[in-house]
C-alpha positions, -999 to 999 in steps of 0.1 A, spaced: -544 139 31 -524 122 2 -489 138 19 -500 125 54 -506 88 37 -467 91 20 -454 105 53 -471 77 71 -459 52 47 -427 66 48 -422 62 85 -438 29 83 -410 18 59 -381 37 81 -395 20 113 -395 -15 94 -358 -8 79 -348 2 117 -363 -31 131 -346 -53 102 -313 -33 111 -316 -37 147 -324 -76 140 -291 -79 123 -272 -60 147 -284 -84 173 -278 -113 154 -242 -99 146 -239 -91 185 -248 -128 192 -221 -143 164 -195 -118 182 -208 -129 215 -202 -168 205 -168 -161 187 -159 -145 221 -165 -171 243 -151 -195 220 -118 -180 219 -120 -174 256 -123 -211 260 -94 -214 238 -74 -190 255 -80 -208 288 -71 -243 273 -40 -227 258 -30 -215 294 -37 -248 307 -14 -266 283 15 -238 292 9 -248 327 13 -281 319 45 -277 298 58 -256 326 51 -282 352 72 -306 329 98 -284 327 100 -278 362 102 -319 366 125 -320 341 149 -295 359 142 -314 393 158 -346 377 188 -329 363 194 -315 396 189 -353 412 215 -363 384 238 -335 390 237 -346 428 242 -381 419 270 -375 393 290 -353 424 284 -383 446 299 -409 421 326 -384 416 336 -384 450 335 -421 454 355 -423 420 381 -401 435 386 -421 467 391 -451 447 414 -433 426 434 -426 460 428 -462 469 443 -474 438 473 -452 440 481 -459 475 481 -498 467 500 -492 435 526 -470 461 527 -499 481 532 -524 454 560 -508 440 576 -503 477 569 -542 479 585 -551 446 615 -528 454 622 -549 487 617 -582 470 642 -573 444 666 -560 470 662 -593 487 667 -612 451 700 -593 450 711 -602 487 699 -639 484 718 -642 446 746 -624 464 748 -648 495 743 -678 466 772 -668 449 793 -665 479 786 -701 488 800 -713 459 
């Protein structure tokens, strides 16, 4: 009989221990699940931040392309102005040459009249 009592007590202790272990395992599972949810939330937040950063970089790239287009147009305008100035310079040189020739002729005519 005493063996049965000891055996029952042993079974009872094992059950109690098993319940405590199960309870602790459940607590650990809950903590792991909670931590996992926090990590998932943080990863989602990081993904959103990366998407925002990607969008900002795309906006910056778009602005650079717009600036390149504007610089190309400006360069075309400057080239046109440069051509115009070159033509004006040629015309001015031509006219100065003609004025110099006429001055020389006038000087020659003036010297002939004296």
